[in-house]
PQR file of N, CA, C, O and H, with PARSE charges and radii, in Angstrom:
ATOM      1  N   MET A   1       0.852  -1.155   0.000 -0.4000 1.5000
ATOM      2  CA  MET A   1       0.000   0.000   0.000 -0.0000 2.0000
ATOM      3  C   MET A   1       0.907   1.229   0.000  0.5500 1.7000
ATOM      4  O   MET A   1       1.913   1.252   0.708 -0.5500 1.4000
ATOM      5  N   THR A   2       0.566   2.232  -0.774 -0.4000 1.5000
ATOM      6  CA  THR A   2       1.354   3.454  -0.826 -0.0000 2.0000
ATOM      7  C   THR A   2       0.540   4.627  -0.316  0.5500 1.7000
ATOM      8  O   THR A   2      -0.687   4.582  -0.240 -0.5500 1.4000
ATOM      9  H   THR A   2      -0.251   2.213  -1.349  0.4000 1.0000
ATOM     10  N   ASN A   3       1.265   5.676   0.028 -0.4000 1.5000
ATOM     11  CA  ASN A   3       0.643   6.898   0.507 -0.0000 2.0000
ATOM     12  C   ASN A   3       1.051   8.007  -0.457  0.5500 1.7000
ATOM     13  O   ASN A   3       2.230   8.354  -0.526 -0.5500 1.4000
ATOM     14  H   ASN A   3       2.263   5.712  -0.034  0.4000 1.0000
ATOM     15  N   ALA A   4       0.114   8.560  -1.194 -0.4000 1.5000
ATOM     16  CA  ALA A   4       0.408   9.575  -2.211 -0.0000 2.0000
ATOM     17  C   ALA A   4       0.890  10.884  -1.599  0.5500 1.7000
ATOM     18  O   ALA A   4       1.469  11.709  -2.305 -0.5500 1.4000
ATOM     19  H   ALA A   4      -0.844   8.278  -1.139  0.4000 1.0000
ATOM     20  N   ARG A   5       0.667  11.093  -0.316 -0.4000 1.5000
ATOM     21  CA  ARG A   5       1.043  12.358   0.327 -0.0000 2.0000
ATOM     22  C   ARG A   5       2.358  12.294   1.086  0.5500 1.7000
ATOM     23  O   ARG A   5       2.885  13.330   1.492 -0.5500 1.4000
ATOM     24  H   ARG A   5       0.197  10.423   0.257  0.4000 1.0000
ATOM     25  N   LYS A   6       2.886  11.124   1.281 -0.4000 1.5000
ATOM     26  CA  LYS A   6       4.099  10.998   2.074 -0.0000 2.0000
ATOM     27  C   LYS A   6       5.160  10.240   1.279  0.5500 1.7000
ATOM     28  O   LYS A   6       4.905   9.154   0.757 -0.5500 1.4000
ATOM     29  H   LYS A   6       2.458  10.282   0.952  0.4000 1.0000
ATOM     30  N   GLU A   7       6.367  10.835   1.194 -0.4000 1.5000
ATOM     31  CA  GLU A   7       7.462  10.211   0.468 -0.0000 2.0000
ATOM     32  C   GLU A   7       8.004   9.016   1.257  0.5500 1.7000
ATOM     33  O   GLU A   7       8.044   9.039   2.487 -0.5500 1.4000
ATOM     34  H   GLU A   7       6.575  11.717   1.617  0.4000 1.0000
ATOM     35  N   ARG A   8       8.415   7.982   0.538 -0.4000 1.5000
ATOM     36  CA  ARG A   8       8.923   6.775   1.182 -0.0000 2.0000
ATOM     37  C   ARG A   8      10.252   6.380   0.566  0.5500 1.7000
ATOM     38  O   ARG A   8      10.452   6.517  -0.641 -0.5500 1.4000
ATOM     39  H   ARG A   8       8.382   7.964  -0.461  0.4000 1.0000
ATOM     40  N   TYR A   9      11.159   5.890   1.397 -0.4000 1.5000
ATOM     41  CA  TYR A   9      12.447   5.386   0.945 -0.0000 2.0000
ATOM     42  C   TYR A   9      12.527   3.899   1.244  0.5500 1.7000
ATOM     43  O   TYR A   9      12.103   3.448   2.309 -0.5500 1.4000
ATOM     44  H   TYR A   9      10.997   5.778   2.377  0.4000 1.0000
ATOM     45  N   SER A  10      13.066   3.146   0.311 -0.4000 1.5000
ATOM     46  CA  SER A  10      13.304   1.719   0.528 -0.0000 2.0000
ATOM     47  C   SER A  10      14.804   1.476   0.476  0.5500 1.7000
ATOM     48  O   SER A  10      15.493   1.977  -0.412 -0.5500 1.4000
ATOM     49  H   SER A  10      13.411   3.512  -0.554  0.4000 1.0000
ATOM     50  N   ILE A  11      15.300   0.710   1.429 -0.4000 1.5000
ATOM     51  CA  ILE A  11      16.727   0.413   1.494 -0.0000 2.0000
ATOM     52  C   ILE A  11      16.901  -1.100   1.513  0.5500 1.7000
ATOM     53  O   ILE A  11      16.314  -1.790   2.346 -0.5500 1.4000
ATOM     54  H   ILE A  11      14.740   0.304   2.151  0.4000 1.0000
ATOM     55  N   ALA A  12      17.706  -1.607   0.598 -0.4000 1.5000
ATOM     56  CA  ALA A  12      17.955  -3.052   0.532 -0.0000 2.0000
ATOM     57  C   ALA A  12      19.128  -3.393   1.449  0.5500 1.7000
ATOM     58  O   ALA A  12      20.270  -3.458   0.993 -0.5500 1.4000
ATOM     59  H   ALA A  12      18.184  -1.047  -0.079  0.4000 1.0000
ATOM     60  N   TYR A  13      18.861  -3.608   2.713 -0.4000 1.5000
ATOM     61  CA  TYR A  13      19.919  -3.899   3.676 -0.0000 2.0000
ATOM     62  C   TYR A  13      20.366  -5.354   3.609  0.5500 1.7000
ATOM     63  O   TYR A  13      21.365  -5.717   4.230 -0.5500 1.4000
ATOM     64  H   TYR A  13      17.934  -3.555   3.083  0.4000 1.0000
ATOM     65  N   PHE A  14      19.665  -6.176   2.884 -0.4000 1.5000
ATOM     66  CA  PHE A  14      19.968  -7.601   2.785 -0.0000 2.0000
ATOM     67  C   PHE A  14      20.668  -7.940   1.475  0.5500 1.7000
ATOM     68  O   PHE A  14      20.738  -9.111   1.101 -0.5500 1.4000
ATOM     69  H   PHE A  14      18.854  -5.882   2.379  0.4000 1.0000
ATOM     70  N   LEU A  15      21.176  -6.959   0.786 -0.4000 1.5000
ATOM     71  CA  LEU A  15      21.668  -7.113  -0.578 -0.0000 2.0000
ATOM     72  C   LEU A  15      22.700  -8.227  -0.751  0.5500 1.7000
ATOM     73  O   LEU A  15      22.563  -9.048  -1.657 -0.5500 1.4000
ATOM     74  H   LEU A  15      21.119  -6.007   1.089  0.4000 1.0000
ATOM     75  N   CYS A  16      23.703  -8.273   0.075 -0.4000 1.5000
ATOM     76  CA  CYS A  16      24.751  -9.283  -0.081 -0.0000 2.0000
ATOM     77  C   CYS A  16      25.005  -9.986   1.245  0.5500 1.7000
ATOM     78  O   CYS A  16      25.914  -9.605   1.982 -0.5500 1.4000
ATOM     79  H   CYS A  16      23.815  -7.606   0.812  0.4000 1.0000
ATOM     80  N   PRO A  17      24.216 -11.005   1.557 -0.5600 1.5000
ATOM     81  CA  PRO A  17      24.473 -11.745   2.797  0.2800 2.0000
ATOM     82  C   PRO A  17      25.770 -12.543   2.680  0.5500 1.7000
ATOM     83  O   PRO A  17      26.327 -12.676   1.591 -0.5500 1.4000
ATOM     84  N   ALA A  18      26.238 -13.060   3.783 -0.4000 1.5000
ATOM     85  CA  ALA A  18      27.432 -13.907   3.777 -0.0000 2.0000
ATOM     86  C   ALA A  18      27.182 -15.115   2.872  0.5500 1.7000
ATOM     87  O   ALA A  18      26.051 -15.588   2.756 -0.5500 1.4000
ATOM     88  H   ALA A  18      25.785 -12.952   4.668  0.4000 1.0000
ATOM     89  N   TYR A  19      28.226 -15.599   2.245 -0.4000 1.5000
ATOM     90  CA  TYR A  19      28.069 -16.715   1.308 -0.0000 2.0000
ATOM     91  C   TYR A  19      27.588 -17.991   1.991  0.5500 1.7000
ATOM     92  O   TYR A  19      26.999 -18.853   1.339 -0.5500 1.4000
ATOM     93  H   TYR A  19      29.144 -15.214   2.339  0.4000 1.0000
ATOM     94  N   ASP A  20      27.832 -18.123   3.306 -0.4000 1.5000
ATOM     95  CA  ASP A  20      27.361 -19.315   4.017 -0.0000 2.0000
ATOM     96  C   ASP A  20      26.012 -19.089   4.700  0.5500 1.7000
ATOM     97  O   ASP A  20      25.547 -19.946   5.452 -0.5500 1.4000
ATOM     98  H   ASP A  20      28.310 -17.422   3.835  0.4000 1.0000
ATOM     99  N   ALA A  21      25.375 -17.929   4.439 -0.4000 1.5000
ATOM    100  CA  ALA A  21      24.055 -17.641   5.017 -0.0000 2.0000
ATOM    101  C   ALA A  21      23.025 -18.599   4.424  0.5500 1.7000
ATOM    102  O   ALA A  21      22.910 -18.730   3.206 -0.5500 1.4000
ATOM    103  H   ALA A  21      25.752 -17.233   3.828  0.4000 1.0000
ATOM    104  N   LEU A  22      22.282 -19.262   5.299 -0.4000 1.5000
ATOM    105  CA  LEU A  22      21.271 -20.220   4.862 -0.0000 2.0000
ATOM    106  C   LEU A  22      19.977 -19.488   4.528  0.5500 1.7000
ATOM    107  O   LEU A  22      19.486 -18.685   5.322 -0.5500 1.4000
ATOM    108  H   LEU A  22      22.375 -19.156   6.289  0.4000 1.0000
ATOM    109  N   ILE A  23      19.434 -19.767   3.362 -0.4000 1.5000
ATOM    110  CA  ILE A  23      18.197 -19.141   2.906 -0.0000 2.0000
ATOM    111  C   ILE A  23      17.135 -20.228   2.834  0.5500 1.7000
ATOM    112  O   ILE A  23      17.333 -21.271   2.211 -0.5500 1.4000
ATOM    113  H   ILE A  23      19.832 -20.420   2.718  0.4000 1.0000
ATOM    114  N   GLY A  24      16.012 -19.966   3.478 -0.4000 1.5000
ATOM    115  CA  GLY A  24      14.948 -20.957   3.483 -0.0000 2.0000
ATOM    116  C   GLY A  24      13.660 -20.365   4.010  0.5500 1.7000
ATOM    117  O   GLY A  24      13.647 -19.269   4.570 -0.5500 1.4000
ATOM    118  H   GLY A  24      15.851 -19.119   3.983  0.4000 1.0000
ATOM    119  N   SER A  25      12.596 -21.089   3.827 -0.4000 1.5000
ATOM    120  CA  SER A  25      11.272 -20.652   4.252 -0.0000 2.0000
ATOM    121  C   SER A  25      11.010 -21.076   5.691  0.5500 1.7000
ATOM    122  O   SER A  25      11.453 -22.140   6.126 -0.5500 1.4000
ATOM    123  H   SER A  25      12.607 -21.979   3.372  0.4000 1.0000
ATOM    124  N   HIS A  26      10.290 -20.239   6.424 -0.4000 1.5000
ATOM    125  CA  HIS A  26       9.853 -20.611   7.769 -0.0000 2.0000
ATOM    126  C   HIS A  26       8.603 -21.473   7.693  0.5500 1.7000
ATOM    127  O   HIS A  26       8.276 -22.191   8.638 -0.5500 1.4000
ATOM    128  H   HIS A  26       9.931 -19.375   6.071  0.4000 1.0000
ATOM    129  N   ARG A  27       7.915 -21.401   6.583 -0.4000 1.5000
ATOM    130  CA  ARG A  27       6.675 -22.156   6.409 -0.0000 2.0000
ATOM    131  C   ARG A  27       7.003 -23.559   5.905  0.5500 1.7000
ATOM    132  O   ARG A  27       7.792 -23.725   4.975 -0.5500 1.4000
ATOM    133  H   ARG A  27       8.180 -20.817   5.816  0.4000 1.0000
ATOM    134  N   GLU A  28       6.404 -24.542   6.514 -0.4000 1.5000
ATOM    135  CA  GLU A  28       6.573 -25.929   6.074 -0.0000 2.0000
ATOM    136  C   GLU A  28       5.224 -26.480   5.650  0.5500 1.7000
ATOM    137  O   GLU A  28       4.239 -26.196   6.331 -0.5500 1.4000
ATOM    138  H   GLU A  28       5.763 -24.406   7.269  0.4000 1.0000
ATOM    139  N   PRO A  29       5.112 -27.223   4.605 -0.5600 1.5000
ATOM    140  CA  PRO A  29       6.211 -27.573   3.713  0.2800 2.0000
ATOM    141  C   PRO A  29       6.574 -26.395   2.815  0.5500 1.7000
ATOM    142  O   PRO A  29       5.724 -25.580   2.457 -0.5500 1.4000
ATOM    143  N   SER A  30       7.821 -26.327   2.468 -0.4000 1.5000
ATOM    144  CA  SER A  30       8.328 -25.258   1.614 -0.0000 2.0000
ATOM    145  C   SER A  30       8.353 -25.725   0.163  0.5500 1.7000
ATOM    146  O   SER A  30       8.535 -26.911  -0.114 -0.5500 1.4000
ATOM    147  H   SER A  30       8.511 -26.990   2.758  0.4000 1.0000
ATOM    148  N   MET A  31       8.172 -24.792  -0.752 -0.4000 1.5000
ATOM    149  CA  MET A  31       8.285 -25.119  -2.183 -0.0000 2.0000
ATOM    150  C   MET A  31       9.749 -25.283  -2.591  0.5500 1.7000
ATOM    151  O   MET A  31      10.058 -25.983  -3.555 -0.5500 1.4000
ATOM    152  H   MET A  31       8.024 -23.829  -0.527  0.4000 1.0000
ATOM    153  N   TYR A  32      10.644 -24.630  -1.849 -0.4000 1.5000
ATOM    154  CA  TYR A  32      12.059 -24.604  -2.199 -0.0000 2.0000
ATOM    155  C   TYR A  32      12.884 -25.310  -1.132  0.5500 1.7000
ATOM    156  O   TYR A  32      12.552 -25.256   0.052 -0.5500 1.4000
ATOM    157  H   TYR A  32      10.392 -24.061  -1.066  0.4000 1.0000
ATOM    158  N   ARG A  33      13.943 -25.963  -1.547 -0.4000 1.5000
ATOM    159  CA  ARG A  33      14.871 -26.534  -0.574 -0.0000 2.0000
ATOM    160  C   ARG A  33      15.711 -25.395   0.006  0.5500 1.7000
ATOM    161  O   ARG A  33      15.848 -24.342  -0.618 -0.5500 1.4000
ATOM    162  H   ARG A  33      14.212 -26.007  -2.509  0.4000 1.0000
ATOM    163  N   LYS A  34      16.265 -25.603   1.179 -0.4000 1.5000
ATOM    164  CA  LYS A  34      17.145 -24.596   1.769 -0.0000 2.0000
ATOM    165  C   LYS A  34      18.456 -24.584   0.998  0.5500 1.7000
ATOM    166  O   LYS A  34      18.922 -25.623   0.531 -0.5500 1.4000
ATOM    167  H   LYS A  34      16.154 -26.458   1.685  0.4000 1.0000
ATOM    168  N   PHE A  35      19.048 -23.398   0.868 -0.4000 1.5000
ATOM    169  CA  PHE A  35      20.309 -23.262   0.154 -0.0000 2.0000
ATOM    170  C   PHE A  35      21.066 -22.086   0.728  0.5500 1.7000
ATOM    171  O   PHE A  35      20.483 -21.224   1.386 -0.5500 1.4000
ATOM    172  H   PHE A  35      18.669 -22.554   1.247  0.4000 1.0000
ATOM    173  N   THR A  36      22.359 -22.051   0.482 -0.4000 1.5000
ATOM    174  CA  THR A  36      23.160 -20.922   0.952 -0.0000 2.0000
ATOM    175  C   THR A  36      23.188 -19.838  -0.124  0.5500 1.7000
ATOM    176  O   THR A  36      22.913 -20.094  -1.296 -0.5500 1.4000
ATOM    177  H   THR A  36      22.832 -22.751  -0.052  0.4000 1.0000
ATOM    178  N   PHE A  37      23.520 -18.643   0.299 -0.4000 1.5000
ATOM    179  CA  PHE A  37      23.642 -17.555  -0.661 -0.0000 2.0000
ATOM    180  C   PHE A  37      24.747 -17.872  -1.670  0.5500 1.7000
ATOM    181  O   PHE A  37      24.636 -17.528  -2.847 -0.5500 1.4000
ATOM    182  H   PHE A  37      23.743 -18.435   1.252  0.4000 1.0000
ATOM    183  N   GLY A  38      25.807 -18.527  -1.209 -0.4000 1.5000
ATOM    184  CA  GLY A  38      26.893 -18.920  -2.112 -0.0000 2.0000
ATOM    185  C   GLY A  38      26.418 -19.880  -3.195  0.5500 1.7000
ATOM    186  O   GLY A  38      26.810 -19.752  -4.355 -0.5500 1.4000
ATOM    187  H   GLY A  38      25.897 -18.807  -0.253  0.4000 1.0000
ATOM    188  N   GLU A  39      25.564 -20.852  -2.818 -0.4000 1.5000
ATOM    189  CA  GLU A  39      24.993 -21.774  -3.812 -0.0000 2.0000
ATOM    190  C   GLU A  39      24.175 -21.004  -4.839  0.5500 1.7000
ATOM    191  O   GLU A  39      24.262 -21.258  -6.041 -0.5500 1.4000
ATOM    192  H   GLU A  39      25.246 -20.956  -1.876  0.4000 1.0000
ATOM    193  N   TYR A  40      23.381 -20.060  -4.349 -0.4000 1.5000
ATOM    194  CA  TYR A  40      22.537 -19.260  -5.243 -0.0000 2.0000
ATOM    195  C   TYR A  40      23.398 -18.473  -6.228  0.5500 1.7000
ATOM    196  O   TYR A  40      23.134 -18.486  -7.430 -0.5500 1.4000
ATOM    197  H   TYR A  40      23.310 -19.853  -3.373  0.4000 1.0000
ATOM    198  N   ARG A  41      24.424 -17.790  -5.724 -0.4000 1.5000
ATOM    199  CA  ARG A  41      25.291 -16.989  -6.596 -0.0000 2.0000
ATOM    200  C   ARG A  41      25.989 -17.861  -7.631  0.5500 1.7000
ATOM    201  O   ARG A  41      26.071 -17.492  -8.803 -0.5500 1.4000
ATOM    202  H   ARG A  41      24.638 -17.780  -4.747  0.4000 1.0000
ATOM    203  N   SER A  42      26.489 -19.009  -7.206 -0.4000 1.5000
ATOM    204  CA  SER A  42      27.158 -19.922  -8.146 -0.0000 2.0000
ATOM    205  C   SER A  42      26.200 -20.396  -9.225  0.5500 1.7000
ATOM    206  O   SER A  42      26.563 -20.467 -10.399 -0.5500 1.4000
ATOM    207  H   SER A  42      26.423 -19.309  -6.254  0.4000 1.0000
ATOM    208  N   GLN A  43      24.979 -20.720  -8.828 -0.4000 1.5000
ATOM    209  CA  GLN A  43      23.982 -21.200  -9.791 -0.0000 2.0000
ATOM    210  C   GLN A  43      23.620 -20.107 -10.793  0.5500 1.7000
ATOM    211  O   GLN A  43      23.481 -20.375 -11.987 -0.5500 1.4000
ATOM    212  H   GLN A  43      24.684 -20.662  -7.874  0.4000 1.0000
ATOM    213  N   VAL A  44      23.467 -18.874 -10.306 -0.4000 1.5000
ATOM    214  CA  VAL A  44      23.159 -17.751 -11.198 -0.0000 2.0000
ATOM    215  C   VAL A  44      24.286 -17.569 -12.212  0.5500 1.7000
ATOM    216  O   VAL A  44      24.025 -17.400 -13.403 -0.5500 1.4000
ATOM    217  H   VAL A  44      23.579 -18.657  -9.336  0.4000 1.0000
ATOM    218  N   GLN A  45      25.533 -17.601 -11.750 -0.4000 1.5000
ATOM    219  CA  GLN A  45      26.666 -17.435 -12.665 -0.0000 2.0000
ATOM    220  C   GLN A  45      26.700 -18.553 -13.709  0.5500 1.7000
ATOM    221  O   GLN A  45      26.948 -18.301 -14.889 -0.5500 1.4000
ATOM    222  H   GLN A  45      25.745 -17.739 -10.783  0.4000 1.0000
ATOM    223  N   GLU A  46      26.453 -19.777 -13.272 -0.4000 1.5000
ATOM    224  CA  GLU A  46      26.431 -20.912 -14.202 -0.0000 2.0000
ATOM    225  C   GLU A  46      25.306 -20.768 -15.228  0.5500 1.7000
ATOM    226  O   GLU A  46      25.510 -21.015 -16.416 -0.5500 1.4000
ATOM    227  H   GLU A  46      26.252 -19.982 -12.314  0.4000 1.0000
ATOM    228  N   ASP A  47      24.119 -20.368 -14.766 -0.4000 1.5000
ATOM    229  CA  ASP A  47      22.978 -20.183 -15.672 -0.0000 2.0000
ATOM    230  C   ASP A  47      23.267 -19.116 -16.721  0.5500 1.7000
ATOM    231  O   ASP A  47      22.954 -19.297 -17.898 -0.5500 1.4000
ATOM    232  H   ASP A  47      23.953 -20.167 -13.801  0.4000 1.0000
ATOM    233  N   VAL A  48      23.860 -18.012 -16.298 -0.4000 1.5000
ATOM    234  CA  VAL A  48      24.158 -16.920 -17.235 -0.0000 2.0000
ATOM    235  C   VAL A  48      25.178 -17.381 -18.276  0.5500 1.7000
ATOM    236  O   VAL A  48      25.048 -17.059 -19.457 -0.5500 1.4000
ATOM    237  H   VAL A  48      24.114 -17.865 -15.342  0.4000 1.0000
ATOM    238  N   LYS A  49      26.187 -18.130 -17.845 -0.4000 1.5000
ATOM    239  CA  LYS A  49      27.177 -18.641 -18.804 -0.0000 2.0000
ATOM    240  C   LYS A  49      26.537 -19.588 -19.819  0.5500 1.7000
ATOM    241  O   LYS A  49      26.849 -19.528 -21.009 -0.5500 1.4000
ATOM    242  H   LYS A  49      26.293 -18.391 -16.885  0.4000 1.0000
ATOM    243  N   LYS A  50      25.638 -20.465 -19.348 -0.4000 1.5000
ATOM    244  CA  LYS A  50      25.035 -21.474 -20.224 -0.0000 2.0000
ATOM    245  C   LYS A  50      23.902 -20.937 -21.084  0.5500 1.7000
ATOM    246  O   LYS A  50      23.794 -21.289 -22.259 -0.5500 1.4000
ATOM    247  H   LYS A  50      25.384 -20.513 -18.382  0.4000 1.0000
ATOM    248  N   THR A  51      23.048 -20.079 -20.505 -0.4000 1.5000
ATOM    249  CA  THR A  51      21.827 -19.666 -21.207 -0.0000 2.0000
ATOM    250  C   THR A  51      21.794 -18.197 -21.601  0.5500 1.7000
ATOM    251  O   THR A  51      20.981 -17.792 -22.432 -0.5500 1.4000
ATOM    252  H   THR A  51      23.135 -19.793 -19.551  0.4000 1.0000
ATOM    253  N   GLY A  52      22.688 -17.389 -21.000 -0.4000 1.5000
ATOM    254  CA  GLY A  52      22.683 -15.961 -21.304 -0.0000 2.0000
ATOM    255  C   GLY A  52      21.749 -15.157 -20.416  0.5500 1.7000
ATOM    256  O   GLY A  52      21.661 -13.937 -20.554 -0.5500 1.4000
ATOM    257  H   GLY A  52      23.348 -17.718 -20.326  0.4000 1.0000
ATOM    258  N   HIS A  53      21.038 -15.836 -19.492 -0.4000 1.5000
ATOM    259  CA  HIS A  53      20.173 -15.107 -18.561 -0.0000 2.0000
ATOM    260  C   HIS A  53      20.060 -15.856 -17.233  0.5500 1.7000
ATOM    261  O   HIS A  53      20.392 -17.037 -17.133 -0.5500 1.4000
ATOM    262  H   HIS A  53      21.109 -16.827 -19.380  0.4000 1.0000
ATOM    263  N   LYS A  54      19.585 -15.140 -16.226 -0.4000 1.5000
ATOM    264  CA  LYS A  54      19.439 -15.695 -14.882 -0.0000 2.0000
ATOM    265  C   LYS A  54      18.150 -16.499 -14.792  0.5500 1.7000
ATOM    266  O   LYS A  54      17.082 -16.001 -15.149 -0.5500 1.4000
ATOM    267  H   LYS A  54      19.315 -14.181 -16.307  0.4000 1.0000
ATOM    268  N   ILE A  55      18.239 -17.725 -14.322 -0.4000 1.5000
ATOM    269  CA  ILE A  55      17.050 -18.550 -14.127 -0.0000 2.0000
ATOM    270  C   ILE A  55      16.510 -18.354 -12.717  0.5500 1.7000
ATOM    271  O   ILE A  55      15.296 -18.282 -12.524 -0.5500 1.4000
ATOM    272  H   ILE A  55      19.106 -18.129 -14.032  0.4000 1.0000
ATOM    273  N   GLY A  56      17.393 -18.268 -11.733 -0.4000 1.5000
ATOM    274  CA  GLY A  56      16.992 -17.915 -10.375 -0.0000 2.0000
ATOM    275  C   GLY A  56      16.409 -19.038  -9.541  0.5500 1.7000
ATOM    276  O   GLY A  56      16.858 -20.181  -9.616 -0.5500 1.4000
ATOM    277  H   GLY A  56      18.379 -18.327 -11.889  0.4000 1.0000
ATOM    278  N   LEU A  57      15.405 -18.702  -8.746 -0.4000 1.5000
ATOM    279  CA  LEU A  57      14.868 -19.612  -7.739 -0.0000 2.0000
ATOM    280  C   LEU A  57      14.296 -20.928  -8.251  0.5500 1.7000
ATOM    281  O   LEU A  57      14.357 -21.912  -7.514 -0.5500 1.4000
ATOM    282  H   LEU A  57      15.041 -17.773  -8.686  0.4000 1.0000
ATOM    283  N   PRO A  58      13.748 -21.018  -9.453 -0.5600 1.5000
ATOM    284  CA  PRO A  58      13.240 -22.325  -9.894  0.2800 2.0000
ATOM    285  C   PRO A  58      14.285 -23.445  -9.792  0.5500 1.7000
ATOM    286  O   PRO A  58      13.921 -24.618  -9.706 -0.5500 1.4000
ATOM    287  N   ARG A  59      15.551 -23.101  -9.801 -0.4000 1.5000
ATOM    288  CA  ARG A  59      16.609 -24.103  -9.652 -0.0000 2.0000
ATOM    289  C   ARG A  59      16.563 -24.789  -8.290  0.5500 1.7000
ATOM    290  O   ARG A  59      17.117 -25.876  -8.128 -0.5500 1.4000
ATOM    291  H   ARG A  59      15.846 -22.149  -9.872  0.4000 1.0000
ATOM    292  N   PHE A  60      15.914 -24.169  -7.316 -0.4000 1.5000
ATOM    293  CA  PHE A  60      15.912 -24.688  -5.952 -0.0000 2.0000
ATOM    294  C   PHE A  60      14.564 -25.272  -5.539  0.5500 1.7000
ATOM    295  O   PHE A  60      14.331 -25.523  -4.357 -0.5500 1.4000
ATOM    296  H   PHE A  60      15.464 -23.286  -7.448  0.4000 1.0000
ATOM    297  N   LEU A  61      13.676 -25.488  -6.514 -0.4000 1.5000
ATOM    298  CA  LEU A  61      12.393 -26.136  -6.215 -0.0000 2.0000
ATOM    299  C   LEU A  61      12.627 -27.588  -5.822  0.5500 1.7000
ATOM    300  O   LEU A  61      13.562 -28.227  -6.306 -0.5500 1.4000
ATOM    301  H   LEU A  61      13.866 -25.284  -7.474  0.4000 1.0000
ATOM    302  N   TYR A  62      11.784 -28.102  -4.951 -0.4000 1.5000
ATOM    303  CA  TYR A  62      11.850 -29.538  -4.609 -0.0000 2.0000
ATOM    304  C   TYR A  62      11.411 -30.356  -5.778  0.5500 1.7000
ATOM    305  O   TYR A  62      11.393 -31.584  -5.700 -0.5500 1.4000
ATOM    306  H   TYR A  62      11.024 -27.583  -4.558  0.4000 1.0000
TER
END
């Protein structure tokens, strides 16, 4: 929801977590397996080399 009368700033403080930071859902069952940020970054780099674009989270679906 936005407020047309009040300016808002968004800051991405989570931009680059540690490579061993575990990423996962608190809700069970989860659609995605847990993975580290390092795994995610490596997968993105591999996808870009192979396909020319980022595939992203679908790589981590169960």
